[in-house]
PyMOL Python script that loads the backbone (N, CA, C, O; Angstrom):
from pymol import cmd

cmd.read_pdbstr("""\
ATOM      1  N   MET A   1     -80.047 -68.458-150.241  1.00  0.00           N
ATOM      2  CA  MET A   1     -79.706 -69.862-150.154  1.00  0.00           C
ATOM      3  C   MET A   1     -78.979 -70.256-151.427  1.00  0.00           C
ATOM      4  O   MET A   1     -79.526 -70.131-152.522  1.00  0.00           O
ATOM      5  N   GLN A   2     -77.770 -70.724-151.291  1.00  0.00           N
ATOM      6  CA  GLN A   2     -77.036 -71.221-152.429  1.00  0.00           C
ATOM      7  C   GLN A   2     -77.425 -72.664-152.681  1.00  0.00           C
ATOM      8  O   GLN A   2     -77.708 -73.418-151.751  1.00  0.00           O
ATOM      9  N   THR A   3     -77.434 -73.034-153.937  1.00  0.00           N
ATOM     10  CA  THR A   3     -77.731 -74.416-154.275  1.00  0.00           C
ATOM     11  C   THR A   3     -76.636 -74.947-155.175  1.00  0.00           C
ATOM     12  O   THR A   3     -76.080 -74.209-155.988  1.00  0.00           O
ATOM     13  N   PRO A   4     -76.323 -76.226-155.033  1.00  0.00           N
ATOM     14  CA  PRO A   4     -75.288 -76.785-155.894  1.00  0.00           C
ATOM     15  C   PRO A   4     -75.777 -76.851-157.321  1.00  0.00           C
ATOM     16  O   PRO A   4     -76.911 -77.251-157.583  1.00  0.00           O
ATOM     17  N   SER A   5     -74.935 -76.464-158.226  1.00  0.00           N
ATOM     18  CA  SER A   5     -75.288 -76.599-159.635  1.00  0.00           C
ATOM     19  C   SER A   5     -74.010 -76.764-160.428  1.00  0.00           C
ATOM     20  O   SER A   5     -72.912 -76.503-159.935  1.00  0.00           O
ATOM     21  N   SER A   6     -74.164 -77.186-161.618  1.00  0.00           N
ATOM     22  CA  SER A   6     -73.003 -77.393-162.463  1.00  0.00           C
ATOM     23  C   SER A   6     -72.882 -76.230-163.423  1.00  0.00           C
ATOM     24  O   SER A   6     -73.834 -75.477-163.627  1.00  0.00           O
ATOM     25  N   SER A   7     -71.712 -76.087-164.008  1.00  0.00           N
ATOM     26  CA  SER A   7     -71.537 -75.059-165.021  1.00  0.00           C
ATOM     27  C   SER A   7     -72.260 -75.501-166.281  1.00  0.00           C
ATOM     28  O   SER A   7     -72.497 -76.694-166.467  1.00  0.00           O
ATOM     29  N   PRO A   8     -72.613 -74.569-167.143  1.00  0.00           N
ATOM     30  CA  PRO A   8     -73.372 -74.921-168.340  1.00  0.00           C
ATOM     31  C   PRO A   8     -72.686 -75.968-169.210  1.00  0.00           C
ATOM     32  O   PRO A   8     -73.368 -76.727-169.897  1.00  0.00           O
ATOM     33  N   SER A   9     -71.355 -76.029-169.201  1.00  0.00           N
ATOM     34  CA  SER A   9     -70.658 -76.957-170.071  1.00  0.00           C
ATOM     35  C   SER A   9     -70.482 -78.348-169.471  1.00  0.00           C
ATOM     36  O   SER A   9     -70.096 -79.277-170.180  1.00  0.00           O
ATOM     37  N   SER A  10     -70.760 -78.507-168.172  1.00  0.00           N
ATOM     38  CA  SER A  10     -70.575 -79.817-167.552  1.00  0.00           C
ATOM     39  C   SER A  10     -71.899 -80.580-167.489  1.00  0.00           C
ATOM     40  O   SER A  10     -72.971 -80.019-167.718  1.00  0.00           O
ATOM     41  N   ALA A  11     -71.799 -81.849-167.179  1.00  0.00           N
ATOM     42  CA  ALA A  11     -72.997 -82.676-167.057  1.00  0.00           C
ATOM     43  C   ALA A  11     -73.814 -82.204-165.861  1.00  0.00           C
ATOM     44  O   ALA A  11     -73.254 -81.667-164.905  1.00  0.00           O
ATOM     45  N   PRO A  12     -75.118 -82.394-165.900  1.00  0.00           N
ATOM     46  CA  PRO A  12     -75.941 -81.953-164.774  1.00  0.00           C
ATOM     47  C   PRO A  12     -75.622 -82.727-163.508  1.00  0.00           C
ATOM     48  O   PRO A  12     -75.344 -83.925-163.557  1.00  0.00           O
ATOM     49  N   GLY A  13     -75.662 -82.047-162.381  1.00  0.00           N
ATOM     50  CA  GLY A  13     -75.445 -82.676-161.084  1.00  0.00           C
ATOM     51  C   GLY A  13     -76.754 -83.158-160.505  1.00  0.00           C
ATOM     52  O   GLY A  13     -77.811 -83.007-161.117  1.00  0.00           O
ATOM     53  N   TRP A  14     -76.678 -83.743-159.315  1.00  0.00           N
ATOM     54  CA  TRP A  14     -77.880 -84.302-158.690  1.00  0.00           C
ATOM     55  C   TRP A  14     -78.928 -83.226-158.452  1.00  0.00           C
ATOM     56  O   TRP A  14     -80.119 -83.478-158.637  1.00  0.00           O
ATOM     57  N   HIS A  15     -78.512 -82.039-158.047  1.00  0.00           N
ATOM     58  CA  HIS A  15     -79.459 -80.956-157.769  1.00  0.00           C
ATOM     59  C   HIS A  15     -80.183 -80.535-159.044  1.00  0.00           C
ATOM     60  O   HIS A  15     -81.387 -80.282-159.028  1.00  0.00           O
ATOM     61  N   ASP A  16     -79.437 -80.462-160.153  1.00  0.00           N
ATOM     62  CA  ASP A  16     -80.035 -80.097-161.435  1.00  0.00           C
ATOM     63  C   ASP A  16     -81.094 -81.117-161.858  1.00  0.00           C
ATOM     64  O   ASP A  16     -82.163 -80.746-162.344  1.00  0.00           O
ATOM     65  N   VAL A  17     -80.793 -82.389-161.670  1.00  0.00           N
ATOM     66  CA  VAL A  17     -81.732 -83.448-162.042  1.00  0.00           C
ATOM     67  C   VAL A  17     -83.013 -83.332-161.203  1.00  0.00           C
ATOM     68  O   VAL A  17     -84.120 -83.431-161.734  1.00  0.00           O
ATOM     69  N   LEU A  18     -82.856 -83.122-159.901  1.00  0.00           N
ATOM     70  CA  LEU A  18     -84.031 -82.956-159.048  1.00  0.00           C
ATOM     71  C   LEU A  18     -84.853 -81.746-159.484  1.00  0.00           C
ATOM     72  O   LEU A  18     -86.079 -81.820-159.568  1.00  0.00           O
ATOM     73  N   MET A  19     -84.182 -80.647-159.757  1.00  0.00           N
ATOM     74  CA  MET A  19     -84.889 -79.436-160.183  1.00  0.00           C
ATOM     75  C   MET A  19     -85.628 -79.653-161.500  1.00  0.00           C
ATOM     76  O   MET A  19     -86.749 -79.170-161.660  1.00  0.00           O
ATOM     77  N   GLN A  20     -85.025 -80.368-162.439  1.00  0.00           N
ATOM     78  CA  GLN A  20     -85.680 -80.634-163.721  1.00  0.00           C
ATOM     79  C   GLN A  20     -86.996 -81.378-163.533  1.00  0.00           C
ATOM     80  O   GLN A  20     -87.949 -81.159-164.280  1.00  0.00           O
ATOM     81  N   HIS A  21     -87.048 -82.257-162.536  1.00  0.00           N
ATOM     82  CA  HIS A  21     -88.257 -83.030-162.285  1.00  0.00           C
ATOM     83  C   HIS A  21     -89.254 -82.298-161.393  1.00  0.00           C
ATOM     84  O   HIS A  21     -90.464 -82.397-161.600  1.00  0.00           O
ATOM     85  N   LEU A  22     -88.752 -81.567-160.405  1.00  0.00           N
ATOM     86  CA  LEU A  22     -89.645 -80.953-159.430  1.00  0.00           C
ATOM     87  C   LEU A  22     -90.164 -79.576-159.836  1.00  0.00           C
ATOM     88  O   LEU A  22     -91.281 -79.203-159.478  1.00  0.00           O
ATOM     89  N   GLU A  23     -89.364 -78.827-160.576  1.00  0.00           N
ATOM     90  CA  GLU A  23     -89.757 -77.464-160.935  1.00  0.00           C
ATOM     91  C   GLU A  23     -91.082 -77.396-161.698  1.00  0.00           C
ATOM     92  O   GLU A  23     -91.905 -76.537-161.382  1.00  0.00           O
ATOM     93  N   PRO A  24     -91.328 -78.262-162.687  1.00  0.00           N
ATOM     94  CA  PRO A  24     -92.621 -78.192-163.376  1.00  0.00           C
ATOM     95  C   PRO A  24     -93.806 -78.513-162.454  1.00  0.00           C
ATOM     96  O   PRO A  24     -94.921 -78.046-162.688  1.00  0.00           O
ATOM     97  N   LEU A  25     -93.565 -79.300-161.422  1.00  0.00           N
ATOM     98  CA  LEU A  25     -94.639 -79.698-160.510  1.00  0.00           C
ATOM     99  C   LEU A  25     -94.874 -78.690-159.394  1.00  0.00           C
ATOM    100  O   LEU A  25     -96.012 -78.459-158.986  1.00  0.00           O
ATOM    101  N   LEU A  26     -93.776 -78.084-158.896  1.00  0.00           N
ATOM    102  CA  LEU A  26     -93.867 -77.255-157.696  1.00  0.00           C
ATOM    103  C   LEU A  26     -93.542 -75.786-157.921  1.00  0.00           C
ATOM    104  O   LEU A  26     -93.870 -74.944-157.084  1.00  0.00           O
ATOM    105  N   GLY A  27     -92.911 -75.473-159.026  1.00  0.00           N
ATOM    106  CA  GLY A  27     -92.396 -74.129-159.245  1.00  0.00           C
ATOM    107  C   GLY A  27     -90.964 -74.050-158.736  1.00  0.00           C
ATOM    108  O   GLY A  27     -90.527 -74.881-157.940  1.00  0.00           O
ATOM    109  N   ASP A  28     -90.241 -73.038-159.207  1.00  0.00           N
ATOM    110  CA  ASP A  28     -88.821 -72.903-158.898  1.00  0.00           C
ATOM    111  C   ASP A  28     -88.559 -72.761-157.401  1.00  0.00           C
ATOM    112  O   ASP A  28     -87.790 -73.537-156.833  1.00  0.00           O
ATOM    113  N   PHE A  29     -89.177 -71.799-156.771  1.00  0.00           N
ATOM    114  CA  PHE A  29     -88.896 -71.530-155.354  1.00  0.00           C
ATOM    115  C   PHE A  29     -89.279 -72.715-154.475  1.00  0.00           C
ATOM    116  O   PHE A  29     -88.498 -73.128-153.618  1.00  0.00           O
ATOM    117  N   THR A  30     -90.458 -73.256-154.677  1.00  0.00           N
ATOM    118  CA  THR A  30     -90.927 -74.365-153.837  1.00  0.00           C
ATOM    119  C   THR A  30     -90.066 -75.602-154.037  1.00  0.00           C
ATOM    120  O   THR A  30     -89.790 -76.319-153.076  1.00  0.00           O
ATOM    121  N   ALA A  31     -89.638 -75.865-155.262  1.00  0.00           N
ATOM    122  CA  ALA A  31     -88.760 -77.012-155.517  1.00  0.00           C
ATOM    123  C   ALA A  31     -87.434 -76.847-154.778  1.00  0.00           C
ATOM    124  O   ALA A  31     -86.953 -77.792-154.154  1.00  0.00           O
ATOM    125  N   LYS A  32     -86.839 -75.653-154.842  1.00  0.00           N
ATOM    126  CA  LYS A  32     -85.580 -75.403-154.132  1.00  0.00           C
ATOM    127  C   LYS A  32     -85.759 -75.566-152.627  1.00  0.00           C
ATOM    128  O   LYS A  32     -84.920 -76.173-151.960  1.00  0.00           O
ATOM    129  N   MET A  33     -86.837 -75.032-152.100  1.00  0.00           N
ATOM    130  CA  MET A  33     -87.075 -75.129-150.663  1.00  0.00           C
ATOM    131  C   MET A  33     -87.368 -76.567-150.238  1.00  0.00           C
ATOM    132  O   MET A  33     -86.965 -76.982-149.152  1.00  0.00           O
ATOM    133  N   ALA A  34     -88.061 -77.328-151.077  1.00  0.00           N
ATOM    134  CA  ALA A  34     -88.342 -78.730-150.760  1.00  0.00           C
ATOM    135  C   ALA A  34     -87.048 -79.534-150.693  1.00  0.00           C
ATOM    136  O   ALA A  34     -86.866 -80.346-149.786  1.00  0.00           O
ATOM    137  N   ILE A  35     -86.149 -79.311-151.651  1.00  0.00           N
ATOM    138  CA  ILE A  35     -84.858 -80.007-151.649  1.00  0.00           C
ATOM    139  C   ILE A  35     -84.049 -79.612-150.421  1.00  0.00           C
ATOM    140  O   ILE A  35     -83.461 -80.465-149.756  1.00  0.00           O
ATOM    141  N   HIS A  36     -84.023 -78.326-150.127  1.00  0.00           N
ATOM    142  CA  HIS A  36     -83.274 -77.830-148.959  1.00  0.00           C
ATOM    143  C   HIS A  36     -83.817 -78.445-147.666  1.00  0.00           C
ATOM    144  O   HIS A  36     -83.051 -78.934-146.835  1.00  0.00           O
ATOM    145  N   THR A  37     -85.119 -78.418-147.507  1.00  0.00           N
ATOM    146  CA  THR A  37     -85.753 -78.963-146.307  1.00  0.00           C
ATOM    147  C   THR A  37     -85.520 -80.465-146.182  1.00  0.00           C
ATOM    148  O   THR A  37     -85.224 -80.961-145.096  1.00  0.00           O
ATOM    149  N   ALA A  38     -85.653 -81.189-147.294  1.00  0.00           N
ATOM    150  CA  ALA A  38     -85.448 -82.642-147.266  1.00  0.00           C
ATOM    151  C   ALA A  38     -84.008 -82.987-146.898  1.00  0.00           C
ATOM    152  O   ALA A  38     -83.771 -83.924-146.135  1.00  0.00           O
ATOM    153  N   ALA A  39     -83.050 -82.239-147.434  1.00  0.00           N
ATOM    154  CA  ALA A  39     -81.641 -82.490-147.109  1.00  0.00           C
ATOM    155  C   ALA A  39     -81.382 -82.237-145.623  1.00  0.00           C
ATOM    156  O   ALA A  39     -80.697 -83.020-144.964  1.00  0.00           O
ATOM    157  N   LEU A  40     -81.923 -81.157-145.108  1.00  0.00           N
ATOM    158  CA  LEU A  40     -81.728 -80.853-143.687  1.00  0.00           C
ATOM    159  C   LEU A  40     -82.381 -81.892-142.786  1.00  0.00           C
ATOM    160  O   LEU A  40     -81.800 -82.302-141.781  1.00  0.00           O
ATOM    161  N   ARG A  41     -83.575 -82.312-143.142  1.00  0.00           N
ATOM    162  CA  ARG A  41     -84.285 -83.295-142.309  1.00  0.00           C
ATOM    163  C   ARG A  41     -83.651 -84.684-142.395  1.00  0.00           C
ATOM    164  O   ARG A  41     -83.449 -85.349-141.378  1.00  0.00           O
ATOM    165  N   ALA A  42     -83.346 -85.104-143.598  1.00  0.00           N
ATOM    166  CA  ALA A  42     -82.856 -86.478-143.792  1.00  0.00           C
ATOM    167  C   ALA A  42     -81.387 -86.637-143.421  1.00  0.00           C
ATOM    168  O   ALA A  42     -80.989 -87.670-142.883  1.00  0.00           O
ATOM    169  N   LEU A  43     -80.585 -85.620-143.707  1.00  0.00           N
ATOM    170  CA  LEU A  43     -79.135 -85.760-143.552  1.00  0.00           C
ATOM    171  C   LEU A  43     -78.522 -84.796-142.544  1.00  0.00           C
ATOM    172  O   LEU A  43     -77.347 -84.906-142.194  1.00  0.00           O
ATOM    173  N   LYS A  44     -79.335 -83.852-142.083  1.00  0.00           N
ATOM    174  CA  LYS A  44     -78.840 -82.817-141.153  1.00  0.00           C
ATOM    175  C   LYS A  44     -77.735 -81.976-141.797  1.00  0.00           C
ATOM    176  O   LYS A  44     -76.851 -81.460-141.113  1.00  0.00           O
ATOM    177  N   ARG A  45     -77.805 -81.847-143.136  1.00  0.00           N
ATOM    178  CA  ARG A  45     -76.836 -81.041-143.881  1.00  0.00           C
ATOM    179  C   ARG A  45     -77.576 -80.256-144.959  1.00  0.00           C
ATOM    180  O   ARG A  45     -78.594 -80.719-145.473  1.00  0.00           O
ATOM    181  N   PRO A  46     -77.070 -79.071-145.306  1.00  0.00           N
ATOM    182  CA  PRO A  46     -77.669 -78.330-146.418  1.00  0.00           C
ATOM    183  C   PRO A  46     -77.331 -79.003-147.750  1.00  0.00           C
ATOM    184  O   PRO A  46     -76.393 -79.797-147.816  1.00  0.00           O
ATOM    185  N   PRO A  47     -78.073 -78.700-148.797  1.00  0.00           N
ATOM    186  CA  PRO A  47     -77.833 -79.327-150.098  1.00  0.00           C
ATOM    187  C   PRO A  47     -76.407 -79.143-150.613  1.00  0.00           C
ATOM    188  O   PRO A  47     -75.897 -79.996-151.341  1.00  0.00           O
ATOM    189  N   GLU A  48     -75.765 -78.045-150.244  1.00  0.00           N
ATOM    190  CA  GLU A  48     -74.399 -77.785-150.700  1.00  0.00           C
ATOM    191  C   GLU A  48     -73.428 -78.859-150.211  1.00  0.00           C
ATOM    192  O   GLU A  48     -72.370 -79.049-150.810  1.00  0.00           O
ATOM    193  N   GLN A  49     -73.771 -79.559-149.137  1.00  0.00           N
ATOM    194  CA  GLN A  49     -72.902 -80.572-148.556  1.00  0.00           C
ATOM    195  C   GLN A  49     -73.379 -81.994-148.848  1.00  0.00           C
ATOM    196  O   GLN A  49     -72.896 -82.951-148.243  1.00  0.00           O
ATOM    197  N   VAL A  50     -74.309 -82.127-149.760  1.00  0.00           N
ATOM    198  CA  VAL A  50     -74.874 -83.433-150.103  1.00  0.00           C
ATOM    199  C   VAL A  50     -74.252 -83.912-151.404  1.00  0.00           C
ATOM    200  O   VAL A  50     -74.135 -83.152-152.365  1.00  0.00           O
ATOM    201  N   GLY A  51     -73.856 -85.171-151.426  1.00  0.00           N
ATOM    202  CA  GLY A  51     -73.304 -85.772-152.633  1.00  0.00           C
ATOM    203  C   GLY A  51     -74.307 -86.693-153.291  1.00  0.00           C
ATOM    204  O   GLY A  51     -75.355 -86.999-152.722  1.00  0.00           O
ATOM    205  N   VAL A  52     -73.983 -87.129-154.483  1.00  0.00           N
ATOM    206  CA  VAL A  52     -74.898 -87.998-155.233  1.00  0.00           C
ATOM    207  C   VAL A  52     -75.191 -89.286-154.466  1.00  0.00           C
ATOM    208  O   VAL A  52     -76.273 -89.854-154.614  1.00  0.00           O
ATOM    209  N   GLN A  53     -74.249 -89.755-153.652  1.00  0.00           N
ATOM    210  CA  GLN A  53     -74.468 -90.967-152.864  1.00  0.00           C
ATOM    211  C   GLN A  53     -75.539 -90.776-151.792  1.00  0.00           C
ATOM    212  O   GLN A  53     -76.100 -91.752-151.295  1.00  0.00           O
ATOM    213  N   ASP A  54     -75.825 -89.517-151.432  1.00  0.00           N
ATOM    214  CA  ASP A  54     -76.822 -89.208-150.404  1.00  0.00           C
ATOM    215  C   ASP A  54     -78.225 -88.985-150.966  1.00  0.00           C
ATOM    216  O   ASP A  54     -79.185 -88.855-150.207  1.00  0.00           O
ATOM    217  N   VAL A  55     -78.342 -88.942-152.271  1.00  0.00           N
ATOM    218  CA  VAL A  55     -79.617 -88.597-152.901  1.00  0.00           C
ATOM    219  C   VAL A  55     -80.760 -89.546-152.519  1.00  0.00           C
ATOM    220  O   VAL A  55     -81.876 -89.063-152.326  1.00  0.00           O
ATOM    221  N   PRO A  56     -80.553 -90.867-152.396  1.00  0.00           N
ATOM    222  CA  PRO A  56     -81.685 -91.709-151.984  1.00  0.00           C
ATOM    223  C   PRO A  56     -82.314 -91.259-150.657  1.00  0.00           C
ATOM    224  O   PRO A  56     -83.531 -91.337-150.488  1.00  0.00           O
ATOM    225  N   GLN A  57     -81.486 -90.792-149.724  1.00  0.00           N
ATOM    226  CA  GLN A  57     -82.028 -90.295-148.453  1.00  0.00           C
ATOM    227  C   GLN A  57     -82.788 -88.984-148.656  1.00  0.00           C
ATOM    228  O   GLN A  57     -83.813 -88.751-148.015  1.00  0.00           O
ATOM    229  N   VAL A  58     -82.288 -88.137-149.542  1.00  0.00           N
ATOM    230  CA  VAL A  58     -82.990 -86.884-149.844  1.00  0.00           C
ATOM    231  C   VAL A  58     -84.344 -87.193-150.482  1.00  0.00           C
ATOM    232  O   VAL A  58     -85.348 -86.568-150.142  1.00  0.00           O
ATOM    233  N   LEU A  59     -84.373 -88.147-151.396  1.00  0.00           N
ATOM    234  CA  LEU A  59     -85.635 -88.524-152.032  1.00  0.00           C
ATOM    235  C   LEU A  59     -86.627 -89.059-151.008  1.00  0.00           C
ATOM    236  O   LEU A  59     -87.820 -88.763-151.075  1.00  0.00           O
ATOM    237  N   GLU A  60     -86.134 -89.840-150.070  1.00  0.00           N
ATOM    238  CA  GLU A  60     -87.008 -90.352-149.002  1.00  0.00           C
ATOM    239  C   GLU A  60     -87.539 -89.191-148.164  1.00  0.00           C
ATOM    240  O   GLU A  60     -88.692 -89.201-147.732  1.00  0.00           O
ATOM    241  N   GLY A  61     -86.689 -88.193-147.940  1.00  0.00           N
ATOM    242  CA  GLY A  61     -87.111 -87.004-147.202  1.00  0.00           C
ATOM    243  C   GLY A  61     -88.112 -86.151-147.959  1.00  0.00           C
ATOM    244  O   GLY A  61     -88.919 -85.450-147.350  1.00  0.00           O
ATOM    245  N   LEU A  62     -88.067 -86.205-149.273  1.00  0.00           N
ATOM    246  CA  LEU A  62     -89.017 -85.451-150.101  1.00  0.00           C
ATOM    247  C   LEU A  62     -90.401 -86.088-150.143  1.00  0.00           C
ATOM    248  O   LEU A  62     -91.399 -85.405-150.374  1.00  0.00           O
ATOM    249  N   LYS A  63     -90.457 -87.379-149.921  1.00  0.00           N
ATOM    250  CA  LYS A  63     -91.705 -88.126-150.107  1.00  0.00           C
ATOM    251  C   LYS A  63     -92.906 -87.544-149.353  1.00  0.00           C
ATOM    252  O   LYS A  63     -93.955 -87.360-149.970  1.00  0.00           O
ATOM    253  N   PRO A  64     -92.807 -87.245-148.048  1.00  0.00           N
ATOM    254  CA  PRO A  64     -93.983 -86.707-147.361  1.00  0.00           C
ATOM    255  C   PRO A  64     -94.473 -85.374-147.936  1.00  0.00           C
ATOM    256  O   PRO A  64     -95.678 -85.154-148.063  1.00  0.00           O
ATOM    257  N   MET A  65     -93.539 -84.492-148.280  1.00  0.00           N
ATOM    258  CA  MET A  65     -93.919 -83.198-148.865  1.00  0.00           C
ATOM    259  C   MET A  65     -94.596 -83.388-150.211  1.00  0.00           C
ATOM    260  O   MET A  65     -95.634 -82.788-150.492  1.00  0.00           O
ATOM    261  N   LEU A  66     -93.990 -84.235-151.041  1.00  0.00           N
ATOM    262  CA  LEU A  66     -94.561 -84.458-152.367  1.00  0.00           C
ATOM    263  C   LEU A  66     -95.927 -85.120-152.281  1.00  0.00           C
ATOM    264  O   LEU A  66     -96.810 -84.816-153.082  1.00  0.00           O
ATOM    265  N   ASN A  67     -96.112 -86.012-151.329  1.00  0.00           N
ATOM    266  CA  ASN A  67     -97.431 -86.636-151.152  1.00  0.00           C
ATOM    267  C   ASN A  67     -98.502 -85.576-150.923  1.00  0.00           C
ATOM    268  O   ASN A  67     -99.611 -85.684-151.447  1.00  0.00           O
ATOM    269  N   VAL A  68     -98.172 -84.563-150.150  1.00  0.00           N
ATOM    270  CA  VAL A  68     -99.127 -83.488-149.869  1.00  0.00           C
ATOM    271  C   VAL A  68     -99.341 -82.618-151.103  1.00  0.00           C
ATOM    272  O   VAL A  68    -100.478 -82.292-151.445  1.00  0.00           O
ATOM    273  N   PHE A  69     -98.256 -82.244-151.768  1.00  0.00           N
ATOM    274  CA  PHE A  69     -98.350 -81.313-152.888  1.00  0.00           C
ATOM    275  C   PHE A  69     -98.918 -81.924-154.156  1.00  0.00           C
ATOM    276  O   PHE A  69     -99.715 -81.287-154.844  1.00  0.00           O
ATOM    277  N   ILE A  70     -98.515 -83.164-154.479  1.00  0.00           N
ATOM    278  CA  ILE A  70     -98.914 -83.724-155.779  1.00  0.00           C
ATOM    279  C   ILE A  70     -99.635 -85.062-155.681  1.00  0.00           C
ATOM    280  O   ILE A  70    -100.030 -85.619-156.705  1.00  0.00           O
ATOM    281  N   GLY A  71     -99.813 -85.586-154.484  1.00  0.00           N
ATOM    282  CA  GLY A  71    -100.519 -86.847-154.304  1.00  0.00           C
ATOM    283  C   GLY A  71     -99.583 -88.044-154.312  1.00  0.00           C
ATOM    284  O   GLY A  71     -98.493 -87.992-154.882  1.00  0.00           O
ATOM    285  N   ALA A  72    -100.016 -89.109-153.678  1.00  0.00           N
ATOM    286  CA  ALA A  72     -99.179 -90.293-153.488  1.00  0.00           C
ATOM    287  C   ALA A  72     -98.828 -90.983-154.803  1.00  0.00           C
ATOM    288  O   ALA A  72     -97.683 -91.392-154.994  1.00  0.00           O
ATOM    289  N   LEU A  73     -99.784 -91.117-155.704  1.00  0.00           N
ATOM    290  CA  LEU A  73     -99.525 -91.805-156.972  1.00  0.00           C
ATOM    291  C   LEU A  73     -98.504 -91.048-157.810  1.00  0.00           C
ATOM    292  O   LEU A  73     -97.558 -91.639-158.330  1.00  0.00           O
ATOM    293  N   ARG A  74     -98.697 -89.738-157.938  1.00  0.00           N
ATOM    294  CA  ARG A  74     -97.758 -88.908-158.712  1.00  0.00           C
ATOM    295  C   ARG A  74     -96.386 -88.880-158.041  1.00  0.00           C
ATOM    296  O   ARG A  74     -95.361 -88.861-158.722  1.00  0.00           O
ATOM    297  N   THR A  75     -96.366 -88.877-156.699  1.00  0.00           N
ATOM    298  CA  THR A  75     -95.105 -88.887-155.967  1.00  0.00           C
ATOM    299  C   THR A  75     -94.317 -90.150-156.283  1.00  0.00           C
ATOM    300  O   THR A  75     -93.117 -90.088-156.553  1.00  0.00           O
ATOM    301  N   THR A  76     -94.980 -91.274-156.250  1.00  0.00           N
ATOM    302  CA  THR A  76     -94.318 -92.549-156.530  1.00  0.00           C
ATOM    303  C   THR A  76     -93.712 -92.548-157.921  1.00  0.00           C
ATOM    304  O   THR A  76     -92.559 -92.943-158.091  1.00  0.00           O
ATOM    305  N   SER A  77     -94.466 -92.112-158.914  1.00  0.00           N
ATOM    306  CA  SER A  77     -93.935 -92.114-160.289  1.00  0.00           C
ATOM    307  C   SER A  77     -92.820 -91.086-160.461  1.00  0.00           C
ATOM    308  O   SER A  77     -91.847 -91.343-161.170  1.00  0.00           O
ATOM    309  N   THR A  78     -92.952 -89.933-159.823  1.00  0.00           N
ATOM    310  CA  THR A  78     -91.915 -88.896-159.911  1.00  0.00           C
ATOM    311  C   THR A  78     -90.620 -89.358-159.270  1.00  0.00           C
ATOM    312  O   THR A  78     -89.547 -89.179-159.846  1.00  0.00           O
ATOM    313  N   LEU A  79     -90.704 -89.949-158.086  1.00  0.00           N
ATOM    314  CA  LEU A  79     -89.496 -90.426-157.408  1.00  0.00           C
ATOM    315  C   LEU A  79     -88.841 -91.583-158.163  1.00  0.00           C
ATOM    316  O   LEU A  79     -87.618 -91.723-158.143  1.00  0.00           O
ATOM    317  N   THR A  80     -89.636 -92.399-158.817  1.00  0.00           N
ATOM    318  CA  THR A  80     -89.090 -93.474-159.652  1.00  0.00           C
ATOM    319  C   THR A  80     -88.326 -92.889-160.837  1.00  0.00           C
ATOM    320  O   THR A  80     -87.231 -93.348-161.161  1.00  0.00           O
ATOM    321  N   GLU A  81     -88.906 -91.873-161.484  1.00  0.00           N
ATOM    322  CA  GLU A  81     -88.234 -91.212-162.600  1.00  0.00           C
ATOM    323  C   GLU A  81     -86.919 -90.572-162.150  1.00  0.00           C
ATOM    324  O   GLU A  81     -85.897 -90.688-162.826  1.00  0.00           O
ATOM    325  N   ILE A  82     -86.960 -89.900-161.008  1.00  0.00           N
ATOM    326  CA  ILE A  82     -85.758 -89.241-160.486  1.00  0.00           C
ATOM    327  C   ILE A  82     -84.680 -90.289-160.170  1.00  0.00           C
ATOM    328  O   ILE A  82     -83.507 -90.094-160.486  1.00  0.00           O
ATOM    329  N   SER A  83     -85.085 -91.384-159.552  1.00  0.00           N
ATOM    330  CA  SER A  83     -84.126 -92.440-159.215  1.00  0.00           C
ATOM    331  C   SER A  83     -83.444 -92.995-160.456  1.00  0.00           C
ATOM    332  O   SER A  83     -82.238 -93.243-160.451  1.00  0.00           O
ATOM    333  N   LYS A  84     -84.213 -93.187-161.514  1.00  0.00           N
ATOM    334  CA  LYS A  84     -83.641 -93.673-162.784  1.00  0.00           C
ATOM    335  C   LYS A  84     -82.661 -92.649-163.354  1.00  0.00           C
ATOM    336  O   LYS A  84     -81.599 -93.016-163.856  1.00  0.00           O
ATOM    337  N   ALA A  85     -83.011 -91.384-163.276  1.00  0.00           N
ATOM    338  CA  ALA A  85     -82.132 -90.322-163.787  1.00  0.00           C
ATOM    339  C   ALA A  85     -80.850 -90.240-162.961  1.00  0.00           C
ATOM    340  O   ALA A  85     -79.780 -89.954-163.498  1.00  0.00           O
ATOM    341  N   MET A  86     -80.958 -90.490-161.653  1.00  0.00           N
ATOM    342  CA  MET A  86     -79.798 -90.434-160.764  1.00  0.00           C
ATOM    343  C   MET A  86     -78.831 -91.564-161.049  1.00  0.00           C
ATOM    344  O   MET A  86     -77.624 -91.398-160.880  1.00  0.00           O
ATOM    345  N   GLU A  87     -79.333 -92.706-161.476  1.00  0.00           N
ATOM    346  CA  GLU A  87     -78.471 -93.846-161.813  1.00  0.00           C
ATOM    347  C   GLU A  87     -77.488 -93.474-162.915  1.00  0.00           C
ATOM    348  O   GLU A  87     -76.368 -93.984-162.944  1.00  0.00           O
ATOM    349  N   LYS A  88     -77.892 -92.598-163.812  1.00  0.00           N
ATOM    350  CA  LYS A  88     -77.021 -92.175-164.915  1.00  0.00           C
ATOM    351  C   LYS A  88     -75.874 -91.298-164.414  1.00  0.00           C
ATOM    352  O   LYS A  88     -74.843 -91.193-165.079  1.00  0.00           O
ATOM    353  N   LEU A  89     -76.044 -90.663-163.240  1.00  0.00           N
ATOM    354  CA  LEU A  89     -75.001 -89.805-162.696  1.00  0.00           C
ATOM    355  C   LEU A  89     -73.891 -90.592-162.011  1.00  0.00           C
ATOM    356  O   LEU A  89     -72.781 -90.086-161.848  1.00  0.00           O
ATOM    357  N   ARG A  90     -74.178 -91.805-161.615  1.00  0.00           N
ATOM    358  CA  ARG A  90     -73.210 -92.584-160.841  1.00  0.00           C
ATOM    359  C   ARG A  90     -72.200 -93.254-161.701  1.00  0.00           C
ATOM    360  O   ARG A  90     -71.318 -93.947-161.194  1.00  0.00           O
TER     361      ARG A  90
END
""", "prot")
cmd.dss("prot")
cmd.show_as("cartoon", "prot")
cmd.util.cbc("prot")
cmd.orient("prot")
């Protein structure tokens, strides 16, 4: 599974920001699979075809999975942090 990422010299993309927040909570593989699954469910597209404008829908798609893995309270704070980080990309 390919995932969108930026080159080391460019600013981080939306996928990088999500990974920075989710990887410590879920691990590398599970974070990648959660993003992939959320993109497919919410947008019917793989992450490679998702743009920064689509990220709010991906985050909404992540919510049920994150609720199970890390709990509702932690999910709410994590998604809030991610949303704030995404604002800097726009």
